[in-house]
N, CA and C of each residue as an Amber inpcrd file, in Angstrom:
protein
   378
  24.2880000  24.3190000 -21.1050000  23.2540000  24.0030000 -20.2320000
  23.8620000  23.3660000 -19.0150000  23.1860000  23.6730000 -17.8710000
  23.6640000  23.3350000 -16.5910000  23.0770000  21.9000000 -16.2990000
  23.9430000  21.1200000 -15.5850000  23.6590000  19.7190000 -15.1970000
  22.5430000  19.8650000 -14.1940000  21.6140000  19.0340000 -13.8950000
  20.6690000  19.0100000 -12.8820000  21.2840000  18.7070000 -11.5350000
  20.7480000  19.2800000 -10.5460000  21.1820000  18.9910000  -9.1140000
  20.8870000  17.5400000  -8.8070000  21.4120000  16.9100000  -7.8410000
  21.0160000  15.6190000  -7.4890000  19.5200000  15.5040000  -7.1490000
  19.0020000  16.5760000  -6.4950000  17.5070000  16.3830000  -6.1660000
  16.6090000  16.4150000  -7.4050000  17.0390000  17.3200000  -8.3260000
  16.4170000  17.3170000  -9.7170000  16.3860000  16.1300000 -10.4090000
  17.7340000  15.3640000 -10.3170000  17.9250000  14.1260000 -11.0870000
  17.1280000  12.8840000 -10.6690000  16.7500000  12.9240000  -9.4130000
  15.9580000  11.7230000  -8.8760000  14.4580000  12.1110000  -8.7350000
  14.0390000  13.2580000  -8.9760000  12.6400000  13.5440000  -8.7250000
  11.7830000  12.6550000  -9.3960000  10.7310000  12.1460000  -8.8380000
   9.7450000  11.2090000  -9.6160000   9.0890000  11.8910000 -10.5510000
   8.5410000  11.2340000 -11.5210000   7.5920000  11.7610000 -12.4770000
   6.3310000  12.2210000 -11.8440000   5.5880000  13.1450000 -12.3470000
   4.3320000  13.5480000 -11.7890000   3.4890000  12.3410000 -11.4220000
   2.7870000  12.5750000 -10.3120000   1.9560000  11.3210000  -9.9080000
   0.5010000  11.5870000 -10.3590000   0.0540000  10.8390000 -11.4370000
  -1.0520000  10.9250000 -12.0690000  -1.9800000   9.7610000 -11.9330000
  -1.3830000   8.5830000 -11.7770000  -2.1760000   7.3750000 -11.5910000
  -2.4880000   7.0440000 -10.2440000  -3.2680000   6.2950000  -9.8890000
  -3.6100000   5.6470000  -8.4690000  -3.2140000   4.3220000  -8.5190000
  -2.0330000   4.0030000  -7.7600000  -1.5390000   2.5710000  -7.8370000
  -2.3720000   1.5100000  -7.0350000  -3.2950000   1.9310000  -6.3370000
  -4.0610000   0.9260000  -5.5940000  -5.4660000   1.5110000  -5.2770000
  -6.3230000   0.5890000  -4.8740000  -7.7310000   0.9410000  -4.3640000
  -8.0520000   0.0910000  -3.0980000  -8.8590000   0.6640000  -2.2940000
  -9.3010000  -0.0680000  -1.1620000 -10.8480000  -0.2140000  -1.1790000
 -11.4120000  -1.2380000  -0.8950000 -12.9330000  -1.4340000  -0.6970000
 -13.2800000  -0.6570000   0.5260000 -14.4350000  -0.4150000   0.5550000
 -15.1890000   0.3220000   1.9040000 -15.0300000  -0.5790000   2.9480000
 -15.0300000  -1.9160000   2.9180000 -14.9650000  -2.7380000   3.9420000
 -13.4090000  -2.6680000   4.5490000 -12.5460000  -2.5810000   3.6620000
 -11.1380000  -2.5310000   4.0790000 -10.8750000  -1.3070000   4.7890000
 -11.3820000  -0.1830000   4.2550000 -11.2700000   1.1490000   4.8960000
 -11.9240000   1.1050000   6.3490000 -13.0610000   0.5300000   6.4580000
 -13.5970000   0.4100000   8.0010000 -12.6670000  -0.2850000   8.7040000
 -12.3050000  -1.3690000   8.3020000 -11.3860000  -2.3030000   9.2780000
 -10.0650000  -1.4650000   9.6680000  -9.5090000  -0.7940000   8.5650000
  -8.2110000  -0.1780000   8.9500000  -8.4430000   1.0300000  10.0180000
  -9.6610000   1.6500000   9.7860000  -9.9610000   2.7940000  10.7440000
 -10.3230000   2.0490000  12.0920000 -10.8660000   0.9400000  12.1870000
 -11.2520000   0.3750000  13.3550000  -9.9580000  -0.1850000  14.0000000
  -9.0220000  -0.6770000  13.2920000  -7.7160000  -1.1620000  13.9580000
  -7.0530000   0.1030000  14.5300000  -6.9190000   1.1380000  13.7610000
  -6.1740000   2.3670000  14.0800000  -6.8890000   2.7440000  15.5270000
  -8.0920000   2.7040000  15.5560000  -8.6790000   3.2030000  16.8930000
  -8.5840000   2.2600000  18.1830000  -8.7080000   0.7570000  17.7210000
  -8.3880000  -0.1670000  18.7680000  -7.0950000  -0.0780000  19.1880000
  -6.0280000   0.3090000  18.3600000  -4.7060000   0.3940000  18.7630000
  -4.2710000   1.8140000  19.4980000  -5.3250000   2.6290000  19.6680000
  -5.2210000   3.9550000  20.2830000  -4.1400000   4.7090000  19.4760000
  -4.2280000   4.5860000  18.3180000  -3.3240000   5.5300000  17.3850000
  -3.8990000   6.7410000  17.1090000  -3.0810000   7.8120000  16.6630000
  -3.4440000   9.1000000  16.5230000  -4.4690000   8.9780000  15.3300000
  -5.7210000   9.6860000  15.2590000  -6.7030000   9.5070000  14.1810000
  -6.0840000  10.0220000  12.9280000  -5.1550000  10.9570000  12.9040000
  -4.4240000  11.3330000  11.8630000  -3.5190000  10.4670000  11.0100000
  -3.2990000   9.3190000  11.7940000  -2.2650000   8.2690000  11.0720000
  -2.8030000   7.8790000   9.8550000  -2.0290000   7.8140000   8.7790000
  -2.4160000   6.9770000   7.4790000  -1.7020000   5.7460000   7.3460000
  -2.2560000   4.9710000   6.5230000  -1.8360000   3.7530000   6.2500000
  -0.5650000   3.7430000   5.1230000   0.4380000   2.9730000   5.4400000
   1.5160000   2.8580000   4.5560000   1.4390000   1.5620000   4.0040000
   1.1430000   1.4600000   2.6210000   1.1290000   0.3170000   1.8270000
   2.5220000   0.0280000   1.1760000   3.0710000  -0.9320000   1.1580000
   4.4670000  -1.1560000   0.6540000   4.7160000  -2.5940000   0.0720000
   5.5980000  -2.7600000  -0.6960000   5.9870000  -4.0880000  -1.2150000
   7.4470000  -4.2190000  -0.7350000   7.8360000  -5.3790000  -0.1980000
   9.2820000  -5.7010000   0.0860000   9.6360000  -6.9410000  -0.3280000
  11.0040000  -6.9720000  -0.6120000  11.5320000  -8.3780000  -1.0000000
  11.2900000  -9.4180000   0.2660000  11.0260000 -10.6750000  -0.1680000
  10.9320000 -11.5370000   0.9560000   9.7250000 -12.5150000   0.6670000
   9.3140000 -13.1120000   1.7480000   8.1620000 -14.0810000   1.6750000
   8.4430000 -15.2530000   0.9150000   7.7520000 -16.2650000   0.8750000
   8.0720000 -17.4940000   0.1710000   7.7820000 -17.4450000  -1.4440000
   7.2810000 -16.2820000  -1.8510000   7.2130000 -16.0390000  -3.1750000
   7.9450000 -15.1630000  -3.9180000   8.7970000 -14.3600000  -3.1490000
   9.8160000 -13.4510000  -3.6690000   9.4290000 -11.9430000  -3.2230000
   8.1850000 -11.5500000  -3.0370000   7.8540000 -10.3410000  -2.4060000
   6.6480000 -10.5260000  -1.5160000   6.5620000  -9.5380000  -0.5350000
   5.4550000  -9.5270000   0.2800000   4.8320000  -8.0470000   0.6380000
   3.6540000  -8.0120000   1.0260000   3.0180000  -6.7710000   1.2280000
   3.3460000  -6.3920000   2.6950000   3.3880000  -5.0830000   2.8370000
   3.5690000  -4.6170000   4.2560000   2.4600000  -3.5140000   4.5040000
   1.8750000  -3.5720000   5.6580000   1.0090000  -2.4280000   5.9550000
   1.3910000  -1.8590000   7.4980000   1.4820000  -0.5880000   7.5160000
   1.8900000   0.0280000   8.8230000   1.1320000   1.4120000   8.9410000
   1.1850000   1.8830000   9.9650000   0.6430000   3.2490000  10.1630000
   1.7110000   4.2900000  10.2330000   1.3820000   5.4610000   9.7340000
   2.5030000   6.6890000   9.7510000   1.6320000   7.9430000   9.8470000
   2.3430000   8.8930000  10.4640000   1.7210000  10.1200000  10.7000000
   1.7500000  11.1190000   9.4100000   2.7840000  10.8760000   8.6900000
   3.0480000  11.7260000   7.4690000   3.5780000  11.0010000   6.3280000
   3.1530000  11.6280000   5.1650000   3.7230000  11.0840000   3.8700000
   5.2520000  11.3730000   3.6440000   5.8310000  10.5580000   2.9080000
   7.2510000  11.0210000   2.4710000   7.1120000  12.0100000   1.2620000
   8.1680000  12.7960000   0.9400000   8.0580000  13.6830000  -0.1310000
   7.6620000  13.0040000  -1.5720000   8.0480000  11.8330000  -1.8620000
   7.8060000  11.2470000  -3.1450000   6.6580000  10.0870000  -3.1100000
   5.9270000  10.1560000  -2.0320000   4.7910000   9.2320000  -1.9070000
   3.5750000   9.5130000  -2.7790000   2.8380000   8.5690000  -3.1680000
   1.6360000   8.6570000  -3.7070000   0.7170000   8.8980000  -2.4360000
  -0.2880000   9.8090000  -2.3450000  -1.0930000  10.0360000  -1.2180000
  -2.4870000   9.8060000  -1.7140000  -3.2460000   8.9300000  -1.2170000
  -4.4770000   8.5780000  -1.6140000  -5.3240000   8.8220000  -0.5040000
  -6.5980000   9.1780000  -0.7870000  -7.6870000   9.5020000   0.4030000
  -8.8170000   8.5300000   0.1920000  -9.3190000   7.9360000   1.2600000
 -10.5330000   7.0610000   1.2440000 -11.2050000   7.3080000   2.3880000
 -12.4000000   8.0950000   2.3060000 -13.3560000   8.3920000   3.3100000
 -12.5760000   8.9210000   4.6440000 -11.5780000   9.7770000   4.4220000
 -10.7260000  10.4090000   5.5450000  -9.6670000   9.6250000   5.9530000
  -9.3320000   8.5210000   5.2550000  -8.1970000   7.7630000   5.6150000
  -7.0750000   8.0760000   4.5740000  -5.8410000   8.5840000   4.8320000
  -4.8550000   8.7980000   4.0570000  -4.0230000   7.4420000   3.8620000
  -3.6910000   7.1760000   2.6530000  -2.9910000   5.9340000   2.1780000
  -1.5650000   6.3370000   1.4890000  -0.5060000   5.9090000   2.1240000
   0.7300000   6.4450000   1.4980000   1.3770000   5.3460000   0.8470000
   1.8870000   5.3770000  -0.4620000   2.6110000   4.4520000  -1.1310000
   3.7810000   4.9850000  -1.8540000   4.9070000   4.4290000  -1.5540000
   6.0700000   4.8470000  -2.1520000   6.2280000   4.6250000  -3.7400000
   6.9730000   5.2950000  -4.4590000   7.0640000   5.0850000  -6.0250000
   7.4200000   3.6840000  -6.4360000   8.3580000   3.1220000  -5.6590000
   8.8890000   1.6890000  -6.1180000   7.7790000   0.5960000  -5.7860000
   7.0890000   0.7050000  -4.7740000   6.0220000  -0.2500000  -4.3260000
   4.8430000   0.0830000  -5.2270000   4.5230000   1.2040000  -5.8500000
   3.5600000   1.5600000  -6.6160000   3.6320000   0.6490000  -7.8880000
   4.8820000   0.4880000  -8.4870000   5.0260000  -0.1780000  -9.6470000
   4.4660000  -1.5870000  -9.5660000   4.6050000  -2.3080000  -8.4090000
   4.1260000  -3.4450000  -8.0690000   2.6830000  -3.6820000  -7.7890000
   2.2080000  -2.6070000  -7.2550000   0.8490000  -2.6170000  -6.7980000
  -0.2360000  -2.1040000  -7.8590000   0.3410000  -1.5660000  -8.8800000
  -0.5190000  -0.8300000  -9.9460000  -1.7090000  -1.8160000 -10.1700000
  -2.9020000  -1.2770000 -10.0100000  -4.1600000  -1.9640000 -10.3530000
  -4.6410000  -2.9390000  -9.0740000  -3.9280000  -2.8760000  -8.0050000
  -4.1490000  -3.7130000  -6.9740000  -5.4550000  -3.2780000  -6.0830000
  -6.3500000  -4.1030000  -5.6280000  -7.3530000  -3.7290000  -4.7790000
  -7.2240000  -4.5340000  -3.4490000  -7.3370000  -3.7780000  -2.4390000
  -7.2430000  -4.3650000  -1.1000000  -8.5410000  -4.5030000  -0.4670000
  -8.9850000  -5.7030000  -0.0600000 -10.2550000  -5.9060000   0.3530000
 -10.1860000  -6.5970000   1.9830000 -11.1070000  -6.5470000   2.5760000
 -11.1690000  -7.2190000   3.9410000 -12.0480000  -8.4780000   3.8770000
 -11.6400000  -9.5900000   4.0300000 -12.5770000 -10.7230000   3.9490000
 -12.5850000 -11.4340000   5.3770000 -13.8090000 -12.0220000   5.4030000
 -14.1170000 -12.7740000   6.7900000 -14.5290000 -14.1350000   6.2510000
 -14.1430000 -15.2310000   6.5270000 -14.2850000 -16.4970000   6.0400000
 -14.2980000 -17.6900000   7.1160000 -14.4370000 -18.8490000   6.7560000
 -14.3380000 -19.9760000   7.6480000 -12.8800000 -20.1690000   8.1680000
 -12.0080000 -19.8250000   7.3650000 -10.5980000 -20.0370000   7.8140000
  -9.9120000 -18.7800000   8.5000000 -10.7250000 -17.6900000   8.6670000
 -10.1740000 -16.4790000   9.3280000 -10.6430000 -15.2130000   8.6230000
 -10.0570000 -14.1470000   9.1730000 -10.3170000 -12.8790000   8.7070000
  -8.9770000 -12.2090000   8.2860000  -9.0700000 -11.1390000   7.3010000
  -7.7750000 -10.5480000   7.1150000  -7.8780000  -9.7060000   5.7470000
  -6.8470000  -9.0210000   5.5520000  -6.6720000  -8.2130000   4.1730000
  -6.4130000  -8.9830000   3.0850000  -7.1350000  -8.9460000   2.0690000
  -6.8590000  -9.6700000   0.7610000  -6.3460000  -8.5790000  -0.2560000
  -5.1760000  -9.0530000  -0.9390000  -4.7820000  -8.2340000  -2.0180000
  -4.8670000  -8.8310000  -3.2920000  -5.7400000  -8.1690000  -4.2620000
  -6.0630000  -8.7090000  -5.5520000  -5.2810000  -7.9500000  -6.4760000
  -4.0580000  -8.5180000  -6.6680000  -3.0230000  -7.8470000  -7.4560000
  -2.9270000  -8.4420000  -8.8460000  -3.2870000  -7.6850000  -9.8430000
  -3.3980000  -8.2600000 -11.3790000  -2.0000000  -8.4870000 -11.8930000
  -0.8250000  -8.0170000 -11.1180000   0.4910000  -8.2400000 -11.6530000
   1.0670000  -9.3030000 -11.0940000   0.4820000 -10.0440000  -9.9730000
   1.1300000 -11.1770000  -9.3790000   0.8740000 -12.4940000 -10.3110000
   2.0940000 -13.0810000 -10.5650000   1.9550000 -14.3090000 -11.3730000
   1.7290000 -15.4950000 -10.4770000   1.9790000 -15.3060000  -9.1990000
   1.7930000 -16.4450000  -8.2550000   1.7800000 -15.9430000  -6.9000000
   1.1920000 -16.5860000  -5.9040000   0.9520000 -16.1970000  -4.6200000
   1.1180000 -17.3590000  -3.7380000   1.4330000 -17.4640000  -2.3600000
   1.6330000 -18.4810000  -1.5860000   0.3160000 -18.7800000  -0.7450000
   0.1490000 -19.7430000   0.1340000  -0.9590000 -19.9050000   0.8900000
  -1.2880000 -18.8330000   1.7910000  -0.3730000 -18.1860000   2.4030000
  -0.6540000 -17.1160000   3.3210000  -1.3590000 -15.8900000   2.6890000
  -1.0870000 -15.7270000   1.3670000  -1.7660000 -14.4870000   0.6400000
  -1.0500000 -13.2280000   0.8620000   0.0490000 -13.2510000   1.6590000
   0.7310000 -12.0270000   1.7590000   2.0950000 -11.9600000   1.0310000
   2.2670000 -13.0170000   0.3480000   3.6020000 -13.1490000  -0.3810000
   3.0820000 -13.4040000  -1.8530000   3.9280000 -12.7130000  -2.8470000
   3.5380000 -12.8780000  -4.2440000   4.7670000 -12.9210000  -5.2350000
   4.7390000 -13.1530000  -6.3500000   5.7330000 -13.2460000  -7.3550000
   5.2930000 -12.4910000  -8.7020000   6.0870000 -11.7910000  -9.2830000
   5.6870000 -10.9890000 -10.4980000   6.5860000 -11.6340000 -11.6290000
């Protein structure tokens, strides 16, 4: 039996799960932000988890034109959302919402895997 090539050895498992969801309000605000920033309407949202923040991990949102080869690609009312496989592990079951309150407005991550968060809401521990 022949050994797998490096590309075969690191290929991710088939993508069958949806690592996160976005509320309708979050999708509207992301599209509005993309428009206000005069970004290409084809730009999708990259959602990632990075090491850092006061709780150990932090959420990152950015716009990109194309998905990477191993990304989960989700569609919400014409908005593409890209999530890399490592971030997907930390985001599994997360809902992203957009909230407007007395203390301000912004995206809220409701992550069932988070065992703790900080006051800013963009940093979490697992």
